[in-house]
C-alpha positions in Angstrom: 0.0 -4.3 8.3 0.8 -7.3 10.7 2.9 -9.5 8.4 5.3 -6.3 7.5 8.5 -7.1 9.2 9.4 -4.9 12.2 5.8 -3.0 12.4 5.0 -2.2 15.7 2.2 0.3 16.5 3.4 0.4 20.1 6.0 2.3 19.2 6.2 5.5 17.8 7.6 6.1 14.4 9.0 9.4 12.3 6.7 8.6 9.4 3.4 7.9 12.0 4.6 11.3 13.6 4.3 13.8 10.7 1.4 11.6 9.0 -0.3 12.7 12.1 0.8 16.4 12.2 -0.7 16.4 8.5 -3.8 15.1 9.9 -3.3 11.9 8.1 -5.1 8.8 9.9 -2.3 5.6 9.1 -1.1 6.7 13.1 -1.3 4.9 16.5 -1.9 5.7 20.0 2.1 5.7 20.6 2.2 9.0 17.7 -0.7 10.3 18.9 1.6 10.7 22.9 4.9 11.3 21.0 3.0 14.0 18.7 1.3 15.8 21.0 4.4 15.8 23.3 6.5 17.7 20.1 3.2 20.1 19.7 3.5 20.9 23.6 6.8 21.9 22.7 6.5 23.3 19.5 2.8 24.8 18.8 3.7 25.5 15.7 4.9 22.4 14.4 1.6 21.3 13.0 1.9 24.5 10.5 5.5 23.9 9.8 5.1 20.7 8.3 1.7 21.6 6.4 4.4 24.7 4.9 7.0 21.6 4.2 4.3 19.6 2.4 3.3 22.9 0.2 6.8 23.5 -0.6 7.0 20.1 -2.0 4.4 20.7 -4.3 5.7 23.9 -5.6 9.4 22.8 -6.1 8.3 19.2 -7.8 6.0 21.8 -10.1 8.9 24.1 -10.8 11.3 21.2 -11.6 8.8 19.3 -14.2 7.6 22.3 -15.7 10.1 24.9 -15.9 13.0 22.9 -15.8 11.8 19.7 -17.5 12.7 17.0 -15.4 10.7 14.1 -15.6 12.4 11.9 -13.1 12.4 12.2 -9.6 14.0 9.7 -6.6 12.0 10.5 -3.8 14.3 9.4 -0.2 12.4 9.6 3.3 9.2 9.1 1.3 6.8 9.2 4.7 3.7 7.8 4.4 1.3 8.6 1.5 -0.6 11.9 2.0 -2.3 14.4 -0.6 0.2 15.5 -2.9 2.6 13.0 -3.3 5.1 13.7 -5.3 3.8 11.5 -8.4 0.7 13.1 -8.0 2.2 16.5 -8.5 4.6 15.9 -11.1 2.5 13.5 -13.2 -0.2 16.5 -12.8 2.0 18.9 -15.0 3.3 16.1 -17.0 1.7 12.9 -17.0 4.9 11.3 -18.2 6.9 11.6 -15.2 8.6 8.7 -13.0 9.1 8.9 -9.6 11.4 6.4 -7.5 10.3 6.4 -3.8 12.6 5.2 -1.2 12.0 4.7 2.5 12.8 2.2 5.3 10.0 2.4 7.6 8.0 -0.7 8.2 5.2 2.0 8.8 5.7 3.3 5.2 6.1 -0.1 3.4 2.7 -0.9 5.1 1.4 1.7 2.7 3.6 1.1 -0.4 1.0 0.5 -2.9 -0.8 3.4 -2.3 2.4 4.9 -3.8 2.3 3.4 -7.1 -0.9 4.5 -8.5 0.6 5.9 -11.6 -0.8 7.6 -14.5 -0.1 5.1 -17.6 1.8 7.5 -19.4 4.5 7.4 -16.0 5.8 4.9 -13.6 6.2 4.9 -10.5 8.1 2.3 -7.9 9.3 1.6 -4.2 12.1 0.7 -3.0 12.5 -0.3 0.5 16.2 0.8 1.2 17.9 3.2 3.8 19.5 6.4 2.5 23.0 5.9 4.0 23.0 2.9 1.5 23.3 4.8 -2.0 24.7 1.8 -4.2 21.6 -0.2 -3.1 19.2 3.2 -4.0 20.2 3.8 -7.4 20.5 0.0 -8.4 16.9 -0.2 -7.3 16.1 3.5 -8.7 17.6 2.1 -12.2 14.9 -0.1 -12.7 12.6 2.5 -13.3 14.6 5.8 -14.2 16.9 6.5 -16.6 20.2 7.8 -14.9 22.0 8.5 -17.7 19.4 11.4 -17.9 18.8 14.2 -14.9 17.0 13.2 -12.0 15.5 15.2 -9.6 16.4 13.8 -6.0 14.0 14.8 -2.8 15.3 14.5 0.4 12.2 16.6 2.5 12.9 16.1 6.2 14.5 12.9 6.2 18.8 14.4 6.6 17.7 15.3 10.1 17.8 11.4 10.7 21.3 11.0 9.9 23.3 11.8 12.8 26.5 13.6 11.5 28.7 10.4 13.0 27.3 8.7 9.4 28.5 11.8 7.4 25.1 12.7 6.1 27.1 15.3 3.8 29.0 13.0 2.5 26.1 10.5 1.4 24.6 13.4 -0.2 27.8 14.3 -2.3 28.0 10.4 -3.0 24.4 10.1 -4.3 24.6 13.5 -6.4 28.1 12.4 -8.0 26.5 9.4 -9.4 23.7 11.1 -11.0 23.8 13.0 -14.6 24.3 16.6 -14.9 21.7 18.7 -14.5 20.2 16.7 -12.0 18.5 18.7 -9.4 18.9 17.9 -5.2 15.9 19.6 -3.2 16.4 19.6 0.4 14.2 20.7 3.8 15.2 20.3 7.3 14.2 21.3 10.8 16.1 23.9 11.6 18.0 24.1 15.4 18.4 28.6 14.9 14.7 29.7 14.4 12.8 29.0 17.7 15.6 27.4 19.1 14.5 26.7 22.9 11.0 25.6 21.7 12.8 23.1 18.9 15.4 22.0 21.1 12.9 20.7 24.0 10.7 19.4 21.1 13.6 17.4 19.3 13.9 16.4 23.6 10.7 14.8 24.2 10.3 13.4 20.5 14.1 11.2 20.7 12.8 10.7 24.1 10.1 8.1 22.7 11.6 6.8 19.3 14.1 3.8 19.5 15.2 3.4 15.8 16.5 7.2 14.8 16.4 10.4 17.1 16.4 13.4 15.5 19.3 16.4 14.7 18.3 20.0 14.2 20.6 22.0 12.3 21.5 25.2 11.7 20.9 27.6 8.3 24.7 27.3 7.6 25.1 23.5 8.1 22.0 22.8 5.6 23.3 25.2 2.8 26.3 22.9 2.8 24.9 20.5 1.9 24.5 21.7 -1.6 28.6 22.0 -1.8 29.5 21.8 -5.4 25.8 22.3 -7.0 24.7 25.9 -8.1 21.6 26.7 -6.0 18.3 27.8 -7.7 16.9 31.4 -6.4 15.9 32.2 -3.5 18.7 30.0 -2.3 18.3 28.5 1.3 15.0 30.1 2.9 12.3 28.5 4.9 9.9 27.1 3.2 7.1 29.4 3.1 9.8 32.0 1.2 10.8 29.6 -1.6 8.5 31.0 -4.2 5.5 31.4 -3.2 2.4 31.0 -5.0 0.9 34.5 -3.1 2.5 37.1 -0.5 0.8 36.0 1.6 1.2 32.4 3.5 2.7 31.1 6.8 4.4 33.1 9.3 7.3 33.9 9.3 9.0 31.6 11.3 8.5 28.0 10.2 11.4 26.0 11.6 12.6 24.4 9.0 15.5 25.7 6.4 14.7 24.5 2.3 16.3 24.8 -0.8 16.7 23.2 -4.7 20.1 23.5 -6.4 21.2 21.7 -9.9 24.5 19.7 -10.5 26.4 21.3 -13.3 
């Protein structure tokens, strides 16, 4: 990893902190400290991020099986772990094609693990920032047919884009360039669920990050990312409430909102 530009294990990375919460092994002492500080402020965060991962699996399976989507653009990928988008999609439809996008050197260092596609499909990785919509779509076009529907995955990444950078405008520009019938999948940390714990957790993590600060948002703000699109039932809900496999599940106060919507 030492030859990856910008990679510094002594500085916490949001991707490696998230990996720690998921039980992964690609994290370092600086990440452990930040992650444990967050857990101390918000003990439910570990079950929350795992509920989000389960939402990813259900959403991708729904899109592949029920909606006939065979192309996925996963932006803000994070570190490889069990149940990556291409694994879920290709388990449902072998010919699924997936492009991963991230701008974290920690993720770039592990990019090869994201490229183990089934031979019937394809995967690719782009080192790019969500803010650069043109670069992302140019790169994605080498693997995806952008004249056909694509599912855009923005899971636990939009909180790293401050309002000053116009995250809603970024999402709108991205979706405007995709074919009708494309889908947008979002999960986003919530400011209005366990608000005191979330505020303290955010403060502690932001104090240790140097590359990006997290901005929590409420349900109304997160719902606005879907403006102009048609929300799939049950709408914008907590991750464990989105088409659960069983009635039993994670505690009802998972600190995130999520949703899936279709471009008309």
